[in-house]
Kinemage of the C-alpha trace (Angstrom):
@kinemage 1
@onewidth
@group {chain A} dominant
@subgroup {mainchain}
@vectorlist {calphas} color= white
{ca met a 1} P -15.715 35.878 -0.554
{ca arg a 2} L -15.286 33.918 -3.762
{ca thr a 3} L -12.624 31.248 -3.374
{ca asn a 4} L -10.456 32.483 -6.258
{ca phe a 5} L -10.193 36.004 -4.748
{ca lys a 6} L -6.978 36.335 -2.748
{ca pro a 7} L -5.311 39.165 -0.789
{ca leu a 8} L -2.850 40.914 -3.056
{ca gly a 9} L -0.340 41.024 -0.212
{ca asn a 10} L 0.230 37.284 -0.678
{ca tyr a 11} L 1.815 38.005 -4.049
{ca ile a 12} L 3.634 41.360 -3.816
{ca arg a 13} L 6.414 42.938 -1.752
{ca leu a 14} L 7.917 46.378 -1.290
{ca asp a 15} L 11.257 47.364 -2.826
{ca asp a 16} L 12.815 50.505 -1.348
{ca glu a 17} L 16.222 50.564 -3.051
{ca arg a 18} L 17.666 54.095 -3.123
{ca asn a 19} L 20.021 55.655 -5.656
{ca lys a 20} L 22.960 55.663 -3.252
{ca asp a 21} L 25.536 55.336 -6.055
{ca leu a 22} L 24.049 58.273 -7.983
{ca glu a 23} L 23.472 56.220 -11.125
{ca asp a 24} L 22.603 58.161 -14.257
{ca leu a 25} L 19.183 56.647 -14.924
{ca pro a 26} L 15.998 57.919 -16.613
{ca leu a 27} L 13.968 59.917 -14.092
{ca met a 28} L 10.262 59.263 -14.529
{ca gly a 29} L 7.060 60.716 -13.221
{ca leu a 30} L 3.783 58.860 -12.822
{ca ser a 31} L 0.336 59.708 -14.180
{ca val a 32} L -3.247 58.684 -13.439
{ca ser a 33} L -3.297 57.261 -16.971
{ca lys a 34} L -1.266 54.403 -15.477
{ca val a 35} L 1.915 55.227 -17.398
{ca phe a 36} L 5.356 56.646 -16.637
{ca phe a 37} L 6.550 59.836 -18.327
{ca pro a 38} L 9.846 61.812 -18.274
{ca thr a 39} L 9.713 64.065 -15.231
{ca ile a 40} L 9.501 67.845 -15.543
{ca ala a 41} L 10.493 68.445 -11.916
{ca asn a 42} L 13.160 71.022 -11.084
{ca leu a 43} L 16.111 68.947 -9.871
{ca val a 44} L 18.471 71.796 -9.007
{ca val a 45} L 20.120 71.124 -5.590
{ca thr a 46} L 18.051 67.932 -5.288
{ca asp a 47} L 19.541 65.073 -3.289
{ca met a 48} L 19.304 62.301 -5.883
{ca thr a 49} L 20.480 59.655 -3.400
{ca thr a 50} L 16.969 59.687 -1.899
{ca tyr a 51} L 15.342 58.764 -5.211
{ca lys a 52} L 14.180 55.187 -5.661
{ca ile a 53} L 15.368 52.688 -8.259
{ca val a 54} L 12.594 50.897 -10.130
{ca tyr a 55} L 13.595 47.772 -12.049
{ca lys a 56} L 11.919 46.335 -15.111
{ca asn a 57} L 8.582 44.636 -14.323
{ca gln a 58} L 8.334 46.457 -10.995
{ca phe a 59} L 5.351 48.647 -10.119
{ca thr a 60} L 5.240 52.073 -8.550
{ca tyr a 61} L 2.281 53.922 -7.102
{ca ile a 62} L 1.551 57.218 -5.364
{ca ala a 63} L -0.142 56.577 -2.048
{ca asp a 64} L -1.532 60.124 -1.779
{ca thr a 65} L -4.850 59.964 -3.653
{ca ser a 66} L -6.363 63.231 -2.391
{ca ile a 67} L -5.143 65.511 -5.206
{ca arg a 68} L -5.659 63.283 -8.248
{ca gly a 69} L -9.409 63.281 -8.662
{ca asp a 70} L -10.973 59.838 -8.805
{ca lys a 71} L -7.909 57.976 -10.051
{ca ile a 72} L -4.806 56.481 -8.483
{ca ala a 73} L -1.416 56.899 -10.169
{ca ile a 74} L 0.137 53.466 -10.622
{ca ala a 75} L 2.207 51.924 -13.429
{ca leu a 76} L 4.435 49.025 -14.430
{ca asn a 77} L 7.979 49.635 -15.665
{ca glu a 78} L 7.901 47.849 -19.014
{ca ser a 79} L 10.503 49.961 -20.837
{ca tyr a 80} L 13.689 50.348 -18.791
{ca asp a 81} L 16.031 47.876 -17.123
{ca lys a 82} L 16.312 50.451 -14.351
{ca met a 83} L 14.896 53.923 -13.825
{ca leu a 84} L 14.496 56.459 -11.032
{ca ala a 85} L 11.299 57.582 -9.335
{ca ser a 86} L 10.544 60.111 -6.637
{ca his a 87} L 11.252 59.227 -3.020
{ca ala a 88} L 7.525 59.926 -2.431
{ca tyr a 89} L 6.539 56.980 -4.639
{ca thr a 90} L 6.086 53.384 -3.501
{ca pro a 91} L 7.838 50.772 -5.686
{ca phe a 92} L 6.875 47.121 -5.340
{ca glu a 93} L 7.145 43.885 -7.268
{ca val a 94} L 5.461 40.535 -7.773
{ca lys a 95} L 7.137 37.924 -5.563
{ca asp a 96} L 6.760 35.042 -8.004
{ca thr a 97} L 5.821 35.682 -11.639
{ca asn a 98} L 4.856 32.013 -11.966
{ca glu a 99} L 1.984 32.684 -9.563
{ca leu a 100} L 0.968 36.215 -10.594
{ca asp a 101} L 1.734 37.714 -13.996
{ca pro a 102} L 2.701 41.435 -13.701
{ca glu a 103} L 0.791 42.300 -16.885
{ca tyr a 104} L -2.308 40.588 -15.496
{ca leu a 105} L -1.947 42.638 -12.329
{ca leu a 106} L -1.563 45.835 -14.363
{ca met a 107} L -4.837 45.022 -16.139
{ca trp a 108} L -6.496 44.834 -12.725
{ca phe a 109} L -5.012 48.178 -11.678
{ca arg a 110} L -6.283 49.806 -14.874
{ca arg a 111} L -9.906 48.982 -14.068
{ca pro a 112} L -12.071 51.955 -12.980
{ca glu a 113} L -13.303 49.738 -10.143
{ca phe a 114} L -9.803 49.643 -8.686
{ca asp a 115} L -9.571 53.447 -8.794
{ca arg a 116} L -12.854 53.718 -6.910
{ca tyr a 117} L -11.749 51.078 -4.408
{ca ala a 118} L -8.440 52.850 -3.763
{ca arg a 119} L -10.188 56.192 -3.194
{ca phe a 120} L -12.755 54.576 -0.886
{ca lys a 121} L -10.024 52.886 1.150
{ca ser a 122} L -7.877 56.035 1.367
{ca his a 123} L -7.832 57.733 4.757
{ca gly a 124} L -6.263 60.677 6.545
{ca asn a 125} L -6.977 64.245 7.610
{ca thr a 126} L -5.014 66.756 5.525
{ca arg a 127} L -4.141 64.101 2.938
{ca glu a 128} L -5.913 60.884 2.041
{ca ile a 129} L -3.554 57.927 1.681
{ca phe a 130} L -4.043 54.523 0.099
{ca asp a 131} L -1.311 52.969 2.188
{ca trp a 132} L 0.639 49.760 1.699
{ca ala a 133} L -1.501 47.829 4.175
{ca glu a 134} L -4.641 48.687 2.195
{ca met a 135} L -2.908 47.706 -1.038
{ca cys a 136} L -2.011 44.333 0.460
{ca asn a 137} L -5.575 43.817 1.732
{ca thr a 138} L -6.978 44.293 -1.768
{ca leu a 139} L -8.769 41.168 -2.935
{ca met a 140} L -8.457 40.145 -6.570
{ca pro a 141} L -9.118 37.001 -8.616
{ca ile a 142} L -6.021 34.851 -9.064
{ca pro a 143} L -6.702 32.126 -11.648
{ca ser a 144} L -3.980 29.731 -12.748
{ca ile a 145} L -0.902 31.346 -14.294
{ca thr a 146} L -1.843 29.711 -17.611
{ca lys a 147} L -5.252 31.379 -17.514
{ca gln a 148} L -3.699 34.721 -16.526
{ca arg a 149} L -1.381 34.623 -19.522
{ca glu a 150} L -4.254 33.690 -21.843
{ca ile a 151} L -6.208 36.710 -20.595
{ca val a 152} L -3.185 38.977 -21.073
{ca lys a 153} L -2.631 37.639 -24.591
{ca glu a 154} L -6.263 38.265 -25.564
{ca tyr a 155} L -6.143 41.729 -24.024
{ca asn a 156} L -2.940 42.638 -25.869
{ca thr a 157} L -4.440 41.411 -29.149
{ca val a 158} L -7.319 43.860 -28.742
{ca val a 159} L -4.993 46.681 -27.618
{ca asn a 160} L -2.702 46.153 -30.608
{ca arg a 161} L -5.670 46.232 -32.998
{ca ile a 162} L -6.804 49.494 -31.440
{ca lys a 163} L -3.293 50.939 -31.816
{ca leu a 164} L -3.191 49.859 -35.471
{ca asn a 165} L -6.559 51.500 -36.142
{ca gln a 166} L -5.383 54.652 -34.392
{ca gln a 167} L -2.290 54.718 -36.606
{ca leu a 168} L -4.466 54.347 -39.725
{ca ile a 169} L -6.750 57.136 -38.514
{ca gln a 170} L -3.736 59.350 -37.827
{ca lys a 171} L -2.448 58.765 -41.362
{ca leu a 172} L -5.833 59.771 -42.774
{ca val a 173} L -5.869 62.887 -40.589
{ca glu a 174} L -2.349 63.809 -41.746
{ca thr a 175} L -3.427 63.365 -45.377
{ca ala a 176} L -6.487 65.553 -44.856
{ca leu a 177} L -4.379 68.214 -43.110
{ca ala a 178} L -1.941 68.201 -46.038
{ca ile a 179} L -4.850 68.735 -48.454
{ca tyr a 180} L -6.178 71.552 -46.254
{ca lys a 181} L -2.772 73.267 -46.288
{ca gln a 182} L -2.473 72.827 -50.040
{ca trp a 183} L -5.917 74.317 -50.684
{ca phe a 184} L -6.434 76.945 -47.998
{ca val a 185} L -2.894 78.022 -47.033
{ca asn a 186} L -1.026 77.670 -50.317
{ca phe a 187} L -4.213 78.400 -52.340
{ca glu a 188} L -3.587 75.511 -54.713
{ca phe a 189} L -7.151 74.222 -54.676
{ca pro a 190} L -8.512 72.912 -58.010
{ca asp a 191} L -9.837 75.648 -60.301
{ca val a 192} L -12.669 75.182 -62.818
{ca asn a 193} L -10.250 73.216 -64.979
{ca ser a 194} L -9.074 71.036 -62.043
{ca leu a 195} L -5.704 72.819 -62.097
{ca pro a 196} L -3.938 74.272 -58.989
{ca tyr a 197} L -5.405 77.778 -58.570
{ca lys a 198} L -2.424 79.961 -57.617
{ca ser a 199} L 0.337 78.342 -59.671
{ca his a 200} L -1.799 78.540 -62.821
{ca gly a 201} L -2.125 82.286 -62.696
{ca arg a 202} L -5.602 82.672 -61.280
{ca glu a 203} L -6.536 86.063 -59.840
{ca met a 204} L -4.947 87.002 -56.501
{ca glu a 205} L -5.111 90.242 -54.512
{ca phe a 206} L -3.005 91.639 -51.663
{ca asn a 207} L -4.573 91.546 -48.202
{ca lys a 208} L -3.253 94.108 -45.711
{ca glu a 209} L -4.273 92.160 -42.587
{ca leu a 210} L -2.421 89.010 -43.633
{ca glu a 211} L 0.286 90.923 -45.518
{ca lys a 212} L 0.072 88.411 -48.344
{ca glu a 213} L -1.881 87.710 -51.500
{ca ile a 214} L -5.079 85.703 -51.287
{ca pro a 215} L -7.513 84.577 -54.016
{ca lys a 216} L -9.610 87.416 -55.345
{ca gly a 217} L -12.992 87.604 -53.647
{ca trp a 218} L -11.836 85.874 -50.454
{ca glu a 219} L -12.220 87.629 -47.093
{ca val a 220} L -10.428 87.617 -43.735
{ca gly a 221} L -12.557 86.993 -40.644
{ca asp a 222} L -12.415 85.968 -36.967
{ca leu a 223} L -12.703 82.404 -35.736
{ca gln a 224} L -15.783 83.366 -33.718
{ca glu a 225} L -17.603 84.067 -36.976
{ca leu a 226} L -17.268 80.387 -37.881
{ca ile a 227} L -17.013 78.646 -34.518
{ca leu a 228} L -18.971 78.771 -31.269
{ca phe a 229} L -16.594 78.448 -28.295
{ca lys a 230} L -17.726 77.472 -24.786
{ca asn a 231} L -15.905 76.648 -21.565
{ca gly a 232} L -16.249 73.103 -20.281
{ca lys a 233} L -17.796 72.275 -16.905
{ca ser a 234} L -16.899 70.184 -13.873
{ca lys a 235} L -17.772 66.582 -14.580
{ca pro a 236} L -20.689 64.864 -12.819
{ca cys a 237} L -19.982 62.465 -9.962
{ca ser a 238} L -21.466 59.516 -11.769
{ca glu a 239} L -20.621 56.586 -13.985
{ca gly a 240} L -22.034 55.953 -17.429
{ca asp a 241} L -21.402 55.599 -21.136
{ca tyr a 242} L -20.576 59.178 -22.160
{ca pro a 243} L -16.834 59.985 -22.452
{ca val a 244} L -15.438 62.915 -20.473
{ca tyr a 245} L -12.879 64.889 -22.492
{ca gly a 246} L -10.146 66.950 -20.879
{ca gly a 247} L -6.986 68.403 -22.352
{ca asn a 248} L -5.410 64.956 -22.712
{ca gly a 249} L -8.400 63.153 -24.207
{ca ile a 250} L -10.849 60.816 -22.479
{ca val a 251} L -10.416 60.795 -18.712
{ca glu a 252} L -13.465 58.720 -17.736
{ca tyr a 253} L -17.139 58.047 -18.510
{ca val a 254} L -20.275 59.538 -16.922
{ca asp a 255} L -24.058 59.208 -17.288
{ca glu a 256} L -24.650 62.758 -18.557
{ca phe a 257} L -23.490 64.778 -21.560
{ca asn a 258} L -23.075 68.514 -22.133
{ca asn a 259} L -22.143 68.486 -25.822
{ca glu a 260} L -22.393 66.500 -29.037
{ca asn a 261} L -20.382 66.310 -32.279
{ca val a 262} L -17.838 68.830 -31.066
{ca ile a 263} L -14.121 69.658 -30.929
{ca ala a 264} L -12.424 69.646 -27.506
{ca ile a 265} L -9.493 72.039 -26.992
{ca gly a 266} L -7.193 71.682 -24.006
{ca arg a 267} L -6.919 74.992 -22.169
{ca val a 268} L -4.488 74.465 -19.252
{ca gly a 269} L -1.082 72.991 -18.498
{ca ala a 270} L 0.961 70.728 -20.738
{ca tyr a 271} L -2.097 69.858 -22.863
{ca cys a 272} L -3.089 73.457 -23.604
{ca gly a 273} L -4.034 73.657 -27.289
{ca ser a 274} L -4.520 69.913 -27.811
{ca leu a 275} L -7.394 69.008 -30.127
{ca phe a 276} L -9.890 66.142 -30.185
{ca arg a 277} L -12.708 65.805 -32.714
{ca ile a 278} L -15.610 63.983 -31.082
{ca leu a 279} L -18.467 62.229 -32.844
{ca gly a 280} L -21.518 61.698 -30.658
{ca lys a 281} L -22.447 62.786 -27.160
{ca cys a 282} L -19.788 63.637 -24.581
{ca trp a 283} L -18.947 65.747 -21.540
{ca ile a 284} L -16.384 68.543 -22.012
{ca ser a 285} L -14.614 69.013 -18.679
{ca asp a 286} L -13.555 72.292 -17.112
{ca asn a 287} L -9.945 71.989 -18.297
{ca ala a 288} L -11.077 72.084 -21.918
{ca ile a 289} L -13.008 74.336 -24.291
{ca ser a 290} L -15.630 73.101 -26.735
{ca ala a 291} L -15.649 74.354 -30.325
{ca lys a 292} L -18.482 73.742 -32.759
{ca ser a 293} L -19.042 75.015 -36.283
{ca lys a 294} L -21.922 77.444 -36.677
{ca asp a 295} L -22.536 76.091 -40.186
{ca asn a 296} L -22.337 72.343 -39.585
{ca ala a 297} L -18.763 72.231 -40.881
{ca asn a 298} L -16.943 70.747 -37.886
{ca met a 299} L -14.372 68.913 -39.983
{ca phe a 300} L -13.338 72.105 -41.769
{ca cys a 301} L -13.117 73.946 -38.432
{ca phe a 302} L -11.018 71.096 -37.027
{ca tyr a 303} L -8.500 71.567 -39.844
{ca ile a 304} L -8.453 75.329 -39.294
{ca leu a 305} L -7.642 74.854 -35.606
{ca asn a 306} L -5.011 72.221 -36.448
{ca ala a 307} L -3.333 74.584 -38.904
{ca leu a 308} L -3.052 77.225 -36.169
{ca ile a 309} L -0.889 74.836 -34.076
{ca leu a 310} L -2.466 75.966 -30.815
{ca asn a 311} L -0.142 73.786 -28.719
{ca asp a 312} L 3.074 75.170 -30.246
{ca arg a 313} L 5.826 75.191 -27.556
{ca ser a 314} L 8.607 76.532 -29.800
{ca glu a 315} L 8.704 80.041 -28.292
């Protein structure tokens, strides 16, 4: 054992405070993406005094790892002074933040290696549990608190740059979608004189299927005429460099691919209808559908699918 690897139990402790006073606090669920989210559980006739209070900078994890694939659900409360979590969750905290930085610990928990370790150390018959004793026996490197904070700062710098780039990409996507709507929904694409087609009196004709006027000479067709749809497949039990896409984006990486330059469409649950345009090789998992243009026009097909608002929850 390397000398700077220490048992995690030396630095953390359980906190099992219950909501005995029935405080009106945000009730949060926990995902394998290592984040909290507002719960969608049915709380009718639920005894809320059994729910656990999680304070800011406290962790919570779900010991039952048998129904969550290859990942363990664990997160740090960075947003609320206090919140509620299920009585089935296990809240804990760092004993001394001058010895172990909570954000440094969260970085460790986010590593795929920790997920694999937790699954390997889980045990049980009907359910496999990564219990508190196993959590405390976990060995991790504990450099000086100064070094930990330097690592966290560098990590956050990279994360913030990624977020900024994602925001810029989203703005570009929104601009492109607005152009698509202007051209192919409102029919205001540039005519031969670079003027908006419809509003400058160009020829339109009524289409019975759409019950609206469309540019003369245009046709109405099915998506399958433009796009090849295929169901995804169960991911390989391997590690590698190819991203696995499910309904909520990248879930992990494997050493095989089953598609390339494709659009992933979520097909089940809360992420049904979500869209991800992928450049390069990837694996489309079995909770997603792949969509690829038959005429090498993936970007155009992506905008068509976006305009359909497949994940609309308004009804």
